[in-house]
C-alpha positions in Angstrom: 96.0 -7.2 58.2 92.7 -6.9 60.2 91.4 -10.0 58.4 94.6 -11.9 59.3 94.3 -10.8 62.9 90.6 -11.9 63.1 91.5 -15.3 61.6 94.2 -15.7 64.2 91.9 -14.8 67.0 89.3 -17.2 65.6 91.8 -20.0 65.5 93.1 -19.3 69.0 89.5 -19.4 70.2 88.9 -22.7 68.4 92.1 -24.2 70.0 90.9 -22.9 73.3 87.5 -24.6 72.7 89.3 -27.9 71.8 91.3 -27.7 75.0 88.2 -26.9 77.0 86.3 -29.8 75.7 89.3 -32.1 76.1 89.5 -31.0 79.7 85.8 -31.8 80.4 85.8 -34.2 83.3 85.1 -37.9 82.7 83.0 -39.9 85.1 84.2 -39.2 88.6 82.5 -40.7 91.6 83.1 -40.5 95.3 84.9 -43.5 96.7 82.3 -43.8 99.5 78.6 -43.1 99.9 75.7 -43.3 97.6 75.1 -40.8 94.9 71.7 -39.5 93.7 70.2 -41.1 90.6 71.4 -39.3 87.4 68.4 -38.3 85.4 68.7 -37.4 81.7 69.3 -33.7 81.7 67.3 -33.4 78.4 64.2 -34.9 80.1 61.1 -32.7 80.1 59.0 -32.3 83.2 55.5 -33.7 82.8 52.7 -34.2 85.4 50.7 -37.3 85.3 46.9 -36.9 85.3 44.4 -38.8 87.5 42.0 -38.9 84.6 43.0 -40.0 81.1 41.0 -37.0 79.6 43.6 -34.7 81.1 46.7 -36.7 80.3 49.7 -35.0 78.7 51.0 -36.4 75.5 54.4 -38.1 75.3 56.5 -37.7 72.1 58.5 -40.5 70.5 62.3 -40.4 71.1 61.9 -38.2 74.2 62.6 -38.5 77.9 60.4 -37.1 80.7 60.5 -36.5 84.5 57.5 -37.0 86.7 56.6 -38.3 90.2 54.1 -40.5 91.8 52.6 -40.7 95.3 51.7 -44.0 97.1 48.5 -45.4 95.8 48.4 -43.0 92.8 47.3 -44.0 89.3 48.6 -41.6 86.7 47.8 -41.3 83.0 49.9 -40.1 80.1 48.9 -40.1 76.4 50.2 -41.5 73.2 49.2 -40.9 69.6 50.0 -44.0 67.6 49.5 -45.1 64.0 48.4 -48.6 62.9 51.8 -49.9 62.0 54.5 -48.8 64.5 55.5 -50.7 67.7 55.8 -48.4 70.6 57.6 -48.8 74.0 57.2 -46.6 77.1 59.5 -47.3 80.1 59.3 -46.0 83.7 62.3 -45.9 86.1 61.0 -45.5 89.6 63.4 -43.8 92.0 62.6 -43.9 95.7 64.1 -41.3 98.0 67.5 -42.3 99.5 67.3 -43.3 103.1 63.6 -44.3 102.8 62.0 -47.6 103.4 60.3 -50.1 101.0 58.6 -53.4 101.6 58.1 -56.6 99.7 55.6 -56.0 96.9 56.1 -52.2 96.8 56.6 -50.9 93.2 54.9 -49.6 90.1 53.0 -51.2 87.3 53.1 -49.6 83.8 50.6 -50.5 81.1 49.6 -49.2 77.7 45.8 -49.3 77.0 43.5 -48.3 74.2 40.5 -45.9 74.8 38.3 -48.9 75.6 40.8 -49.7 78.4 41.9 -52.9 76.7 45.4 -53.6 78.0 48.0 -53.9 75.2 50.8 -55.0 77.7 52.0 -54.3 81.2 55.0 -54.9 83.4 55.8 -54.6 87.1 58.8 -53.0 88.7 58.5 -54.4 92.2 60.8 -54.8 95.3 60.9 -58.5 96.1 63.5 -60.2 98.3 65.9 -57.3 98.1 63.8 -54.9 100.1 65.9 -51.7 100.0 65.4 -48.5 98.0 67.0 -48.3 94.6 66.0 -47.4 91.0 63.8 -50.1 89.4 62.6 -50.1 85.8 59.8 -51.6 83.7 58.3 -51.0 80.3 55.0 -51.6 78.4 54.5 -51.8 74.6 52.0 -51.6 71.9 53.0 -54.1 69.2 51.0 -54.6 66.0 50.8 -58.3 65.3 49.6 -60.0 62.2 46.1 -61.4 62.5 45.3 -59.6 65.7 43.0 -56.7 66.1 43.9 -56.0 69.8 45.6 -52.6 70.1 46.1 -52.5 66.3 44.2 -49.4 65.3 45.8 -46.0 65.0 44.7 -43.3 67.5 45.0 -42.3 71.1 46.3 -44.7 73.7 46.8 -44.3 77.4 49.9 -45.0 79.5 48.9 -45.9 83.0 51.4 -46.0 85.9 50.2 -47.3 89.3 52.1 -47.3 92.5 51.6 -49.9 95.3 53.1 -49.2 98.7 52.7 -50.9 102.1 51.6 -48.8 105.1 55.0 -49.5 106.7 56.9 -48.0 103.7 58.1 -44.4 103.4 55.2 -42.2 102.2 57.3 -39.8 100.1 56.6 -39.5 96.3 58.9 -41.4 94.0 60.6 -39.7 91.1 59.9 -41.2 87.7 62.0 -41.1 84.5 59.8 -41.9 81.5 61.0 -42.7 78.0 59.0 -43.3 74.8 60.6 -45.1 71.9 59.3 -46.5 68.6 60.7 -49.6 66.9 61.9 -49.3 63.3 60.0 -50.9 60.5 61.1 -54.3 59.2 62.9 -54.7 55.9 60.7 -55.0 52.9 58.9 -58.3 52.9 60.4 -59.0 56.3 58.9 -62.4 57.0 60.5 -63.3 60.3 59.7 -66.4 62.4 56.8 -65.9 64.7 58.0 -68.5 67.2 60.8 -67.9 69.7 63.8 -70.3 69.5 63.6 -73.1 72.0 67.2 -74.1 72.3 70.4 -72.0 72.9 73.7 -72.4 74.8 73.3 -72.0 78.5 77.0 -72.7 79.3 78.5 -69.6 80.9 81.8 -68.9 79.0 84.9 -67.7 80.7 85.5 -64.0 80.3 88.9 -62.7 79.1 91.5 -62.8 81.9 93.0 -59.6 83.4 91.1 -57.3 85.8 90.6 -53.7 84.7 89.2 -50.8 86.7 86.0 -49.0 85.6 83.7 -46.9 87.7 80.0 -47.3 87.2 77.5 -44.5 86.6 74.6 -43.5 88.8 71.8 -43.8 86.3 70.8 -45.2 82.9 71.9 -41.9 81.3 75.5 -42.0 82.5 76.0 -45.7 82.6 79.6 -46.7 81.9 80.4 -48.7 78.8 81.7 -52.3 79.2 82.9 -54.9 76.8 83.6 -58.6 77.6 86.1 -58.8 80.5 86.5 -58.7 84.3 85.9 -55.2 85.7 86.8 -53.9 89.2 84.8 -51.2 90.9 83.8 -50.3 94.5 80.2 -49.9 95.8 79.0 -48.4 99.1 76.0 -49.4 101.1 72.9 -47.7 99.6 74.6 -47.2 96.2 73.6 -48.3 92.8 76.1 -48.6 90.0 75.1 -48.6 86.3 76.9 -50.0 83.3 76.0 -50.6 79.7 77.0 -53.4 77.3 76.5 -53.5 73.5 74.7 -56.7 72.5 74.1 -57.2 68.8 71.7 -59.4 66.9 72.5 -63.1 67.5 74.7 -62.4 70.5 74.3 -63.6 74.1 75.3 -61.7 77.3 76.4 -63.4 80.5 77.1 -61.5 83.7 78.3 -62.2 87.2 78.7 -59.8 90.2 81.0 -60.5 93.1 81.7 -58.7 96.4 85.1 -58.9 98.1 85.7 -59.8 101.7 85.6 -57.4 104.6 87.5 -57.8 107.8 85.1 -55.8 110.0 82.4 -58.4 110.6 80.9 -61.8 109.8 77.3 -60.8 110.2 75.0 -62.5 107.7 72.9 -60.2 105.5 70.4 -61.9 103.1 69.8 -60.3 99.7 72.6 -57.8 100.4 73.3 -57.1 96.7 71.0 -57.0 93.7 72.2 -57.5 90.1 69.7 -56.4 87.4 69.7 -56.5 83.5 67.5 -54.2 81.5 67.1 -54.1 77.7 67.7 -51.1 75.3 64.1 -49.9 75.8 64.8 -50.1 79.6 62.5 -53.1 80.0 63.4 -55.6 82.8 65.1 -58.7 81.6 66.5 -60.6 84.7 67.8 -60.1 88.2 69.6 -62.0 90.9 70.6 -61.3 94.6 73.3 -62.5 96.8 73.8 -62.7 100.6 76.9 -61.3 102.3 78.7 -62.4 105.5 82.0 -60.6 105.1 83.5 -63.3 102.8 83.8 -63.3 99.0 80.5 -64.1 97.3 79.2 -63.9 93.8 75.9 -64.2 91.9 75.2 -64.7 88.1 72.2 -63.9 85.9 70.4 -66.8 84.5 71.5 -67.9 81.0 69.6 -65.8 78.4 69.0 -66.5 74.7 70.8 -64.8 71.8 69.1 -61.5 70.8 66.5 -62.2 68.2 63.4 -60.4 66.9 61.3 -63.5 67.4 62.1 -63.7 71.1 59.1 -61.4 71.6 56.8 -64.4 70.9 58.0 -66.3 74.0 55.8 -66.5 77.0 58.7 -65.9 79.4 59.3 -62.3 80.2 63.1 -62.7 80.3 63.2 -64.3 76.9 60.7 -61.9 75.4 62.8 -58.9 76.6 65.8 -60.1 74.5 63.9 -58.9 71.4 66.3 -56.3 70.0 69.9 -55.3 69.8 71.5 -52.3 71.4 72.8 -51.2 74.8 71.9 -53.6 77.6 72.1 -52.1 81.1 73.6 -53.8 84.1 72.9 -52.2 87.5 74.3 -53.4 90.8 72.8 -52.1 94.1 74.2 -52.7 97.7 71.7 -52.7 100.6 72.1 -49.9 103.1 71.8 -52.5 105.8 75.4 -53.5 105.0 76.5 -50.3 106.7 75.0 -51.4 110.0 77.6 -54.2 110.4 80.4 -53.3 107.9 80.5 -49.5 108.0 79.7 -47.1 105.2 83.0 -47.6 103.4 82.8 -48.9 99.8 83.4 -52.6 99.2 85.2 -54.1 96.3 82.9 -55.1 93.4 83.9 -57.3 90.5 81.8 -57.7 87.3 82.5 -60.5 84.9 80.9 -59.8 81.5 81.0 -62.0 78.4 79.2 -61.4 75.1 79.5 -64.3 72.7 78.6 -65.1 69.1 79.1 -63.2 65.9 76.8 -60.4 65.0 73.9 -61.0 62.6 72.3 -58.5 60.2 69.6 -56.2 61.6 66.0 -57.0 60.6 65.1 -53.3 60.3 65.1 -51.1 57.3 67.3 -48.0 57.6 68.8 -46.6 60.8 68.0 -48.9 63.8 68.5 -46.1 66.3 68.8 -47.4 69.9 67.9 -50.9 68.6 71.2 -51.6 67.0 74.9 -51.7 67.7 77.4 -49.5 65.8 81.2 -49.4 65.6 81.0 -46.3 67.7 79.1 -48.2 70.3 81.8 -50.9 70.4 84.5 -48.2 70.7 82.6 -46.6 73.6 82.4 -50.0 75.3 86.2 -50.5 74.8 87.0 -47.0 76.1 84.5 -47.1 79.0 82.6 -44.1 77.8 79.1 -43.1 78.9 76.5 -41.5 76.7 77.3 -38.0 77.9 81.0 -38.7 77.3 80.1 -39.9 73.8 78.5 -36.5 73.2 81.6 -34.7 74.5 83.8 -36.8 72.3 81.7 -36.0 69.2 81.7 -32.3 70.1 85.5 -32.4 70.5 85.9 -34.1 67.1 83.7 -31.4 65.4 85.5 -28.5 67.2 88.9 -30.1 66.4 87.9 -30.4 62.7 86.8 -26.8 62.7 90.1 -25.8 64.3 92.1 -27.7 61.8 90.2 -26.0 59.0 90.6 -22.5 60.4 94.3 -23.2 61.2 94.9 -24.4 57.6 93.4 -21.2 56.2 95.5 -19.1 58.6 98.7 -20.9 57.7 98.0 -20.5 54.0 97.2 -16.8 54.5 100.3 -16.2 56.5 102.4 -17.9 53.7 100.9 -15.7 51.0 101.5 -12.6 53.2 105.1 -13.5 53.9 105.7 -14.2 50.1 104.2 -10.8 49.2 106.2 -9.0 51.9 109.5 -10.6 50.6 108.7 -9.6 47.0 108.1 -6.0 48.1 111.4 -6.0 50.1 113.5 -6.8 46.9 114.9 -3.5 45.6 114.4 -2.7 41.9 117.5 -2.6 39.6 119.2 0.8 39.5 120.1 2.2 36.0 123.7 3.2 35.5 124.3 6.7 36.8 121.0 6.9 38.6 122.6 6.9 41.9 122.9 4.3 44.7 121.3 3.7 48.0 121.1 6.5 50.5 124.0 6.5 52.9 121.4 6.7 55.7 119.7 3.5 54.5 116.7 5.3 52.9 115.2 4.4 49.6 117.3 4.5 46.4 117.7 8.0 44.9 115.9 6.8 41.8 112.6 6.6 43.9 
């Protein structure tokens, strides 16, 4: 009986765990007011070094938190082989309520020990001069016939911050991520020239508006599929969404602000729409002005995702080099609050992903550079990466609960059967007496 009781307790605990996981909150965001950027909770703190000899090493597949002061140049270190393509991204997060100027930003580059630059990218505030998270990446790619950055060994990641004297002097937080690209399939002889022609006609997304609240960082970006999505955004706030885009597919996106009856004041570059790729490299951005009436802005047409896009001279085309989650972020200028109040304004996102999926060029698991059925399900359901983790945990716990419950039910069935068999009285021989008049055991016992 003690074993049965223990099994019962275990099953009850499992059921409680299932209920607890099921009750975990989904993404909940305040209706008004900006939220702080959501960093990856698994990120490791790392301090950038002012000399490359003191740089801390970054590990592939890992996220890091750091910070950078105005004018600083910080080094981090990579150990690379002579075949793997490596990507390091930096998300710069200015302090809320601060001030930035045109040209403020960070530059990230990967360099060998001779200081030869493998690649670099800027994350800079341009016409939309208001604080918000901005991202850029650098890569070391091994190209056939090239000796530049091709050798294995130590490489430096250099992040440089530029800031005008009129800008806020506080340090910016950094979220760093280091990823490696999978190897190509055996004998993978892919084109070495980017495609020149693709459809630039923006398709009409499926009709029917649906509500979906954006996240507050890359980590908790809300999944979207093709459709028209309704949200709200407050001055100073940035909303994050993610869309699975597979090999051969194109993404089109438009952001629109609803009208406001409080003012007609014109605010240039009031809203910024940005697209970043799976390695968190910048793809494209667009801004719109606002004067209290409905207005919208769309990203420029982009090519279908293809490995050979990396050979294009244009940064936007080159960034469409792998499949995976593409990130849309929408930021509303805090200046809007000066004339329209700090209440959230209606935001509509129209997203359309077209074309059938093509096979992956990689051998084995593509990791973040691929799209799975689970990713498509997350997009349909509107889940973020943390919610995907909760869902997977719930499935594992539920499976364990079902298994433990099955054992308990089977054990209880056997116990009941044995109890019934013991309760059946043995046949009484003639003359051996009958049952006790007081209901005790037969006299033959």
